[in-house]
N, C-alpha and C positions, 0 to 999 in steps of 0.2 A: 463469656465475652471478656476480652482483656481490657483493662482500664487504659486510659491515655498514657499514664505513667508506665504501665507494664509494657505497652506497645513500644514506647520509646526505649525502655531498657532492653527489650528484645532486639530492636534494630541496632542498638549500640553494641550489644554482644555479638550480633551477627557481623557487624562491620569489623570488629576486632578479629573475629574468626577468619573473615575473608582476607583481612590484611595479612595475617600470619601465613595464609595459604598462597600469598603472592598476588592476590587480586586487589580490588580497590579497598582502601582503608577508610577514608572519610565517607560519611553518609550524607546523602542529599534528601531533601524533602520528597516524599512520594508523589507521583503523578498518576492520574487516572489513565488507564490504557484502553483505548477503543479501536476497533478494526471492523472489517466487513467480511462476509463470507465470499471469498474470492480465491479459491484454490488455484495453485498450490501456495499462494502467498499467506493466506489465512483462511481457516474454516474450522468447523467443529466435526469431530469424529467420536461417535458415542457420547456426545455431550461435552467433550473435552476440546478446548481450543488447540489447534495444531497448524502446521504449515511453516514455510521458511521464515516469514515475518514474525510469527509467534515464537518460534524457537530462538531467533535472534534477539527479540525484545526480552525474552525470559533470561537469556544469557547475560544481557546488559544489566537488567534490573538486579540480578543476583550479585553482580559485581558492585552494585551501588547500594546494597543492603536493603532492597525493596522487594516486597512479596505481594504486589497487587495482582488481583485476578484480571485477566484480559477479557473484555466484553466483545463478543462477536455480534454485530448489529447490522441491520440494513444500512447501506452506505449513506443514504440521505439522513438517517437518524444519527449515525456516528459523526457525520460532518457537521450537522446542526449542533450537537453537543460540544464538539471541539471549537466551533465558531463562536460560541456564546458563553463558554465556561473557562475560567482560568485553571492552570495546572492539569491540562489534558494532553496526552500524547496520542496522536492519530497516525495510523500507518496502514498501508503504505500509500503515499500520495505523490503526485507530480507537482511541480511548481507552476502556477499560473498567475496572471496579474491580480485576479481576485484573491487568491490564496496568499499572495505575498503581503497583503495588507493585514492578514489575520494570524499568520503563523511564522515561527522561526523553524528552519529546516536544517537537519543534519543528514549527511550521506554523500553520495547516493548509496542505497542498499541494493538496488537492482536496476537493470536496463531492459527496456522492452519496446517493440514496435506497435504502434496503434494502427491496426490493419482492418480493411474491409474484406469480408468473406462472403462468398455466395455458395449455393449448393454446388457439389462437384459436377453435376450434369448441366449446369447453366453455362451456355456458350459465350456469355457476355465478357467483354474486355473493357477496362476503364483506363483511358489515357489522361483524362483531366477530371479532377474531383467534381467539378460542377456538372459533369455529364450525369452524375448520379441523380440530380434533380428530376431529370426526364426519364430515368431508367427504372425507378422503383423506390420503395420505402426502405429506410435504414433503421434497423433495430439498435437501440442504445439503452443503457440503464441510467437511471436518474442521477444527476450531478456528477456523472463520470467525465473524465478528461476528454474521452472520445466525443461525447455529445457536445462539449464546449468547443472543441476544435472544429467540428463539422459546422456548428452554428456560426462560428467566426469566419469560416470560409464560404458562407452563403448557402450551405446545404440545409434545407428546411423540411424536407420530407422525412421526418423522424417519428418513430414509434417508441415512446419511452416506457421502459419496464422498471420494476423495483429491484429485480435481480438479473444478472447476466444469463442465468439458466433459462429465464423466460424468453429472452431474445434468441437464444440458441434453438429452443423448441420452435419458435415462430419461423425461423429460417428453415429448419428441417421439414416443417409442414407447409412451406411455401406461403406463409402469411405475410412475410416480408421478403424482399429480394436480397438485401444486404444485411450483414451483421457486423457492427463495429466493436472490436475487442482488442485488448492488448494480447499479443501472441504468446506471452509468457503463461497465460492462463487457459488458453483455448483447449488444449488436450484434456485437462482436468475437468473443465466445465462440460465438455461433451461426454466424458465418462459419467458425470453426475446425472446426465439425462439419458444415458443408455445408448450413446452413439459413438462411432469411431471418428478419428480425425480425417479419415479418407472420405467421409461423407460431405466434406466442404473443401473449398480451396480459397487461397488468398487472391484478390484481384487488384488491390491497391494499398500501398503503404502510405498512411497519412502523415505520420511523424514518428521519430524515435524519441522516447522519453526516458528520463531518469526518475526513479522513485525514491522517496525520502521518508524519514521519520519527522513528523510535523508537531511542534509544540505550540499550544494555543496562546493567544494574547493573555498576558498576566502571569505567565510562567516565569519565575526568576531567571535572569540571564545566567547565573552561576549553575542552575540546574541544567539548562541546555548545554552549557560548556562541559559539565561533568559527563553527561551522556555522550557528547561528541568525543571527549578524550578516551572513554572506554571503547567506543566504536573503533577509533583509530588504533587502539592497542590490539583489538581483535583482528583487525586487518593486517597489522604488522606481524602478528604471531602466526598467521596462517590459519587460525581457527575459523575466521569468516569464510575463507575460500572453501574449506572443507564442508561447512554447512550449506554453502551456495551450491556446490557440486552435488551434494546429497539430494537437493530438491530440483535442481535445474540441469543436471547432467553435465554435458560438455560446454554449456554456455559459460563464457568468461565472466568472472565476477568483477564488478567495478571496485577497484582498490584505492582510488582517490577518495579524499574525505575532507569536508569543510562544512562550515556553518553559513547558511544564508539567513541573515537577520531580517526580521520583519521590516518592511518599508516604513520609513518615518519613525523608526524605533531607535532614536539616538542613544538612549540609556543602555542599550545592549551592545553598542559598538565599542 
């Protein structure tokens, strides 16, 4: 085990090394890194975190002289940790009224449509979202933006799961009629449960969302700003687009970049 002084010296040397290689020179205080199992954004393969978000965050932390391990957790647990603990980076998440009170956001790092899916052989069509209330049960996963959007719009026939893979299985076995999921992840989730994307079909787009890196309340403003600067550099250099296309194919990467400060956080502005 390295002592606190040894760790500091290591990070200092790493920062100098990165500086001479054209990357970030100054070192920021490390943040805890938490995410969820949500392929292809983030997941574990043979026990090792991987995915677009994981690769991006590792690129950024290397530029900042940080070597923290990424924790892949159930979403509700990751969100709970980030909501109650300072110096935590949670990814990837959309912005909502509730989250604006607890997090500072940088990005976006991805764009996705929150969509309702049915089995491919289901003849139903949805013209208005509230029609879902009388048509069947919607599978969502706990604390997800899809669940929040549906509840805000008055859709209450929800079956909440701990993982999106559970909802996908429930749809395939006709235990629910609809599955609410961000389209970015659907193909990979279905592969996880041994199904093809041809087994389901989209029937209604609820919203387009942007996904961000979220820093918990209590994280120093300068830390958030440094991460934002390095993300901007990656986008300007073209490295961000290369990683995005590696994981999402022909989908266009979001190249704009800004900070959304936590509401009522005047110290950060």
